[in-house]
C-alpha positions as CSV (number, residue, x, y, z in Angstrom):
1,X,71.8,116.0,62.5
2,X,69.6,113.8,64.7
3,X,70.7,112.9,68.3
4,X,71.7,109.3,67.2
5,X,73.9,110.8,64.4
6,X,75.6,113.2,66.9
7,X,76.3,110.4,69.3
8,X,77.7,108.2,66.6
9,X,79.9,111.1,65.4
10,X,81.2,111.8,68.9
11,X,81.9,108.2,69.7
12,X,83.7,107.8,66.3
13,X,85.9,110.7,67.2
14,X,87.1,109.1,70.5
15,X,90.3,107.1,70.1
16,X,90.8,103.5,71.0
17,X,93.1,104.5,73.7
18,X,90.6,106.9,75.2
19,X,87.8,104.3,75.1
20,X,89.8,101.6,76.8
21,X,91.2,104.1,79.3
22,X,87.6,105.0,80.3
23,X,86.7,101.3,80.6
24,X,89.8,100.6,82.7
25,X,88.9,103.4,85.1
26,X,85.3,102.2,85.5
27,X,86.7,98.6,86.0
28,X,89.1,99.9,88.6
29,X,86.4,101.6,90.5
30,X,83.6,99.1,90.2
31,X,85.2,95.6,89.8
32,X,88.4,96.3,91.8
33,X,86.7,98.4,94.4
34,X,89.3,101.1,94.4
35,X,88.5,104.5,96.0
36,X,87.6,107.5,93.9
37,X,90.9,109.1,95.0
38,X,92.8,106.2,93.5
39,X,90.8,106.2,90.3
40,X,91.4,110.0,89.8
41,X,95.1,109.5,90.3
42,X,95.2,106.8,87.7
43,X,93.3,109.0,85.3
44,X,95.7,111.9,86.0
45,X,98.8,109.7,85.3
46,X,97.3,108.1,82.2
47,X,96.3,111.6,80.9
48,X,99.9,112.7,81.3
49,X,101.1,109.7,79.4
50,X,98.6,110.3,76.6
51,X,99.6,114.0,76.5
52,X,103.3,113.0,76.1
53,X,102.8,110.1,73.7
54,X,99.9,111.4,71.5
55,X,98.8,107.7,71.5
56,X,95.5,107.0,69.8
57,X,95.7,103.3,69.3
58,X,97.1,100.7,71.8
59,X,99.6,99.6,69.1
60,X,101.1,103.1,69.4
61,X,102.5,102.1,72.8
62,X,105.8,100.5,71.9
63,X,108.9,99.6,73.9
64,X,110.7,102.5,72.2
65,X,108.0,104.9,73.2
66,X,108.2,103.6,76.8
67,X,112.0,104.3,76.8
68,X,111.4,107.9,75.6
69,X,108.6,108.3,78.2
70,X,110.9,107.1,81.0
71,X,113.5,109.6,79.9
72,X,110.9,112.4,79.7
73,X,109.6,111.6,83.3
74,X,113.1,111.6,84.7
75,X,113.7,115.1,83.3
76,X,110.4,116.6,84.5
77,X,110.7,119.5,86.9
78,X,109.1,119.3,90.3
79,X,107.6,122.2,92.4
80,X,111.0,122.9,94.2
81,X,113.0,123.4,91.1
82,X,114.5,119.9,91.0
83,X,113.4,116.9,89.0
84,X,110.6,114.4,89.8
85,X,111.7,112.0,92.5
86,X,112.0,108.3,91.5
87,X,109.1,107.5,93.8
88,X,106.8,110.0,92.0
89,X,108.0,108.7,88.6
90,X,106.9,105.3,89.7
91,X,103.3,106.4,90.3
92,X,103.1,107.3,86.6
93,X,104.5,103.9,85.7
94,X,102.4,101.9,88.1
95,X,99.2,103.5,86.6
96,X,100.4,102.6,83.1
97,X,101.3,99.1,84.1
98,X,97.8,98.6,85.7
99,X,96.2,99.7,82.5
100,X,98.3,97.3,80.4
101,X,97.4,94.4,82.8
102,X,93.7,95.3,82.2
103,X,94.3,95.2,78.5
104,X,95.9,91.8,78.8
105,X,93.0,90.6,80.8
106,X,90.7,91.8,78.1
107,X,92.7,90.1,75.4
108,X,93.8,93.4,73.8
109,X,97.2,93.0,72.1
110,X,99.7,95.4,73.8
111,X,103.2,95.4,75.2
112,X,103.7,93.3,78.3
113,X,103.1,95.1,81.7
114,X,106.2,93.3,83.0
115,X,108.3,95.2,80.4
116,X,107.7,98.4,82.4
117,X,110.3,98.3,85.2
118,X,109.9,100.7,88.1
119,X,112.7,103.1,89.0
120,X,115.0,102.0,91.8
121,X,114.2,104.0,95.0
122,X,116.0,104.1,98.3
123,X,114.8,102.1,101.2
124,X,111.6,103.5,102.6
125,X,112.2,105.3,105.9
126,X,109.7,104.7,108.6
127,X,109.2,107.4,111.3
128,X,109.2,105.8,114.8
129,X,109.2,107.0,118.4
130,X,110.6,105.1,121.3
131,X,108.4,102.9,123.5
132,X,109.0,105.4,126.3
133,X,107.8,108.3,124.1
134,X,104.8,106.2,123.1
135,X,103.9,105.7,126.7
136,X,104.1,109.4,127.4
137,X,101.9,110.1,124.4
138,X,99.2,107.7,125.5
139,X,99.2,109.2,129.0
140,X,99.2,112.8,127.8
141,X,95.4,113.6,127.7
142,X,93.7,115.0,130.8
143,X,91.0,112.4,131.4
144,X,89.1,114.7,133.9
145,X,87.5,116.4,130.8
146,X,85.3,114.9,128.1
147,X,87.7,116.1,125.4
148,X,90.6,114.4,127.2
149,X,88.6,111.2,127.6
150,X,87.9,111.2,123.8
151,X,91.6,111.9,123.0
152,X,92.8,109.1,125.3
153,X,90.3,106.7,123.7
154,X,91.5,107.8,120.2
155,X,95.2,107.2,121.1
156,X,94.5,103.8,122.8
157,X,92.3,102.7,119.9
158,X,94.9,103.6,117.3
159,X,97.7,101.8,119.1
160,X,95.6,98.7,119.9
161,X,94.2,98.2,116.4
162,X,96.8,99.7,114.1
163,X,93.9,101.3,112.1
164,X,94.5,103.9,109.4
165,X,93.1,107.3,110.5
166,X,90.3,107.2,108.0
167,X,89.3,103.8,109.3
168,X,89.3,105.1,112.9
169,X,87.0,107.9,111.9
170,X,84.5,105.4,110.4
171,X,84.0,103.4,113.6
172,X,80.3,103.5,114.7
173,X,79.2,104.4,118.2
174,X,77.4,101.1,118.8
175,X,80.7,99.1,118.8
176,X,80.4,96.0,121.0
177,X,82.8,96.6,123.9
178,X,82.0,93.2,125.4
179,X,84.0,91.6,122.5
180,X,87.7,91.9,122.0
181,X,87.4,92.4,118.3
182,X,85.4,94.2,115.6
183,X,85.3,94.3,111.8
184,X,86.4,97.4,109.8
185,X,86.1,98.2,106.1
186,X,89.4,99.3,104.9
187,X,91.2,100.1,101.7
188,X,89.7,98.7,98.6
189,X,86.5,98.0,100.6
190,X,88.2,95.0,102.1
191,X,86.8,93.9,105.5
192,X,89.2,92.8,108.2
193,X,89.1,92.1,112.0
194,X,91.0,94.3,114.5
195,X,91.4,93.8,118.2
196,X,90.9,96.1,121.2
197,X,93.2,95.9,124.2
198,X,91.7,96.1,127.7
199,X,93.2,99.7,127.9
200,X,91.5,100.7,124.7
201,X,88.1,99.2,125.8
202,X,88.4,101.0,129.2
203,X,89.2,104.3,127.5
204,X,86.4,104.0,125.0
205,X,83.9,103.0,127.6
206,X,84.9,105.9,129.9
207,X,84.4,108.3,127.0
208,X,81.0,107.0,125.9
209,X,79.7,107.1,129.4
210,X,80.3,110.9,129.5
211,X,78.9,111.6,126.0
212,X,75.6,113.6,125.9
213,X,75.2,113.9,122.1
214,X,73.2,111.5,119.9
215,X,75.7,111.2,117.0
216,X,76.2,107.6,115.6
217,X,79.9,108.0,115.2
218,X,82.2,106.7,117.9
219,X,84.4,109.8,117.9
220,X,83.0,113.2,117.6
221,X,84.1,116.8,117.8
222,X,83.3,119.1,120.8
223,X,80.4,120.4,118.6
224,X,79.1,116.8,118.3
225,X,79.9,116.2,114.6
226,X,81.8,113.1,113.4
227,X,85.5,113.5,113.7
228,X,87.6,113.8,110.5
229,X,91.2,112.6,109.9
230,X,92.6,116.1,109.9
231,X,91.3,116.6,113.4
232,X,92.9,113.4,114.6
233,X,96.2,114.5,113.1
234,X,96.0,117.8,115.0
235,X,95.1,116.0,118.3
236,X,98.1,113.7,118.0
237,X,100.4,116.6,117.1
238,X,99.2,118.5,120.2
239,X,99.8,115.6,122.6
240,X,103.2,114.8,121.1
241,X,104.3,118.4,122.0
242,X,102.7,118.0,125.4
243,X,104.6,114.7,125.9
244,X,107.9,116.4,125.0
245,X,108.4,114.4,121.8
246,X,110.6,116.4,119.4
247,X,109.9,114.2,116.4
248,X,106.9,114.6,114.1
249,X,104.2,112.3,115.3
250,X,101.1,111.4,113.2
251,X,98.4,108.8,113.3
252,X,100.5,106.7,110.9
253,X,103.5,106.8,113.3
254,X,101.2,105.2,115.9
255,X,100.3,102.6,113.2
256,X,104.0,102.0,112.7
257,X,104.5,101.5,116.4
258,X,101.6,99.0,116.5
259,X,103.3,96.9,113.7
260,X,106.8,97.1,115.2
261,X,105.5,96.3,118.6
262,X,103.9,93.1,117.3
263,X,107.0,92.0,115.3
264,X,109.3,92.9,118.1
265,X,107.3,90.6,120.4
266,X,107.5,87.6,118.0
267,X,104.4,88.0,115.8
268,X,104.8,86.5,112.3
269,X,104.8,88.7,109.3
270,X,101.6,87.2,107.7
271,X,99.6,87.9,110.8
272,X,100.8,91.5,111.0
273,X,99.9,91.9,107.3
274,X,96.4,90.8,108.0
275,X,96.0,93.1,111.0
276,X,97.3,96.1,109.1
277,X,95.1,95.3,106.0
278,X,98.0,95.3,103.6
279,X,97.1,93.8,100.2
280,X,100.7,92.8,99.6
281,X,103.0,91.3,102.2
282,X,105.9,93.2,100.6
283,X,104.4,96.4,102.1
284,X,104.5,94.8,105.5
285,X,108.1,93.6,105.1
286,X,109.4,97.2,105.5
287,X,108.8,96.7,109.2
288,X,111.2,93.8,109.4
289,X,114.1,96.2,108.6
290,X,113.1,98.1,111.8
291,X,113.0,95.0,114.0
292,X,116.2,93.6,112.5
293,X,117.9,96.9,113.3
294,X,116.6,96.8,116.8
295,X,117.9,93.2,117.2
296,X,121.3,94.3,115.9
297,X,121.5,97.1,118.4
298,X,120.4,94.7,121.2
299,X,123.1,92.2,120.2
300,X,125.7,94.9,120.0
301,X,124.8,96.2,123.5
302,X,124.4,92.9,125.4
303,X,126.4,90.3,123.6
304,X,129.6,89.6,125.6
305,X,132.8,90.4,123.8
306,X,135.9,88.3,124.2
307,X,138.3,90.0,126.6
């Protein structure tokens, strides 16, 4: 059989579902600008659905099939001997819903994406430390050493900007410290502006003045190579212990503190959403629960009661 014949035969053996899934994943990566990690996750969840449903045509995906799939997901075992958490089940459903939205955009007849309701999950818990603990964390590095200067600059930059740890690691060395702001490319390749406090600028300047290496990254290891998220996580864990903080402290906890500090001081939700780089304001709204709780506690503590 000639090469053209083999290719035609192979393409003919690929189902409609498989073809459209592949196109959807390419669209997600190229048109939507999602990371390879996200694309691989979508592929994994859609493969699991295909494995369960044996769907070959889009018309095979019916409301009845979806009910059976939800039941199957709810009974799947997890690694600890229980069943899949509702939050994890939702990852499978979100991937399928995104695929169905793509089909609708393409004009392919399929069940409505809105017919797939996500499982109800409990309110998301946000890990926070107190402002006093945050102060101790920021002051924990020994700034008489180059490593301490770097770590101080990392902590101040994280709290000043609210950056994700991966975004922090991508900052170039030639950042303009005469300006109060700089642009960062975040999730989904979206560019946003973040701001440096005077403390953060002072800490970064002090660190750069002592650097001898020629690496183009703002933050580097003691060996002079660009710092990676795992290293930043270890650095923060180290200083949390040194500062006597008993809770688990991660770069994301510092990001949470950035958001709650802004909201607690009167910033509006839309501005905080833009500073955090959240695509959806619903993601940012989780922080309002924290500030509302803080307001309740303040009211309870300071509001005068009738005698």
